C-alpha positions as CSV (number, residue, x, y, z in Angstrom):
1,X,134.7,-133.3,-1.9
2,X,134.7,-136.5,0.0
3,X,138.0,-137.4,-1.7
4,X,139.7,-134.9,0.5
5,X,138.9,-136.9,3.6
6,X,141.1,-139.8,2.4
7,X,144.1,-138.1,0.8
8,X,146.5,-141.0,0.6
9,X,145.8,-142.0,4.2
10,X,146.6,-138.6,5.6
11,X,144.9,-137.2,8.7
12,X,142.5,-134.5,7.5
13,X,140.8,-132.9,10.5
14,X,138.9,-130.2,8.7
15,X,137.9,-129.0,5.3
16,X,136.2,-125.7,4.5
17,X,135.5,-124.3,1.0
18,X,135.0,-120.5,0.6
19,X,133.5,-119.5,-2.8
20,X,133.4,-116.0,-4.3
21,X,132.2,-115.1,-7.7
22,X,132.0,-112.3,-10.2
23,X,128.8,-111.9,-12.3
24,X,128.5,-110.6,-15.8
25,X,127.1,-107.1,-15.9
26,X,124.9,-107.6,-18.9
27,X,122.1,-110.2,-19.2
28,X,122.3,-113.0,-18.7
29,X,123.9,-112.1,-15.4
30,X,125.4,-115.5,-14.8
31,X,128.8,-115.9,-13.2
32,X,131.8,-115.3,-15.3
33,X,134.4,-116.3,-12.7
34,X,134.2,-118.3,-9.4
35,X,137.1,-118.7,-7.0
36,X,137.1,-121.7,-4.7
37,X,139.4,-121.5,-1.7
38,X,139.9,-124.9,-0.1
39,X,141.1,-124.6,3.6
40,X,142.5,-128.0,4.7
41,X,143.3,-128.6,8.4
42,X,146.0,-131.3,8.6
43,X,149.4,-131.9,10.2
44,X,150.7,-134.2,7.6
45,X,149.2,-133.5,4.1
46,X,151.5,-132.1,1.4
47,X,150.7,-129.4,-1.1
48,X,151.2,-131.9,-4.0
49,X,148.5,-134.2,-2.5
50,X,146.0,-131.3,-2.2
51,X,146.7,-130.3,-5.8
52,X,146.0,-133.9,-6.9
53,X,142.8,-134.0,-4.9
54,X,141.6,-130.8,-6.4
55,X,142.4,-132.0,-9.9
56,X,140.5,-135.3,-9.3
57,X,137.6,-133.4,-7.9
58,X,137.4,-131.2,-11.0
59,X,137.9,-134.0,-13.5
60,X,136.0,-136.9,-11.9
61,X,134.2,-136.4,-8.7
62,X,132.3,-133.2,-9.0
63,X,129.5,-133.1,-11.6
64,X,128.7,-129.4,-10.8
65,X,132.3,-128.4,-11.6
66,X,132.1,-130.4,-14.8
67,X,128.9,-128.7,-15.8
68,X,130.1,-125.2,-15.0
69,X,133.7,-125.2,-16.2
70,X,132.9,-124.8,-19.9
71,X,131.0,-121.6,-19.3
72,X,132.6,-120.1,-16.2
73,X,136.2,-119.6,-15.2
74,X,136.8,-121.6,-12.0
75,X,139.9,-120.8,-10.1
76,X,140.8,-123.3,-7.3
77,X,143.1,-122.1,-4.5
78,X,144.1,-123.8,-1.3
79,X,145.9,-123.4,2.0
80,X,146.9,-125.9,4.6
81,X,146.3,-125.0,8.2
82,X,148.3,-126.8,10.9
83,X,147.0,-126.8,14.4
């Protein structure tokens, strides 16, 4: 997640991640789907830059995501909040 703080030199004043999940009904009752909503506070970051940061987080920087993605559907979403 630290990658978001330095998106191509942009000014990121806040980052919040909301996670929601759906569990399997039958044992094992692990998660079958997790939605991650990234809320980025910035005046100058572009959507394409956030998409790149999410992709890098998934593929390189987040070992938990790497561990889960083969067994759980992970859906990243984002919104940019200007102040």
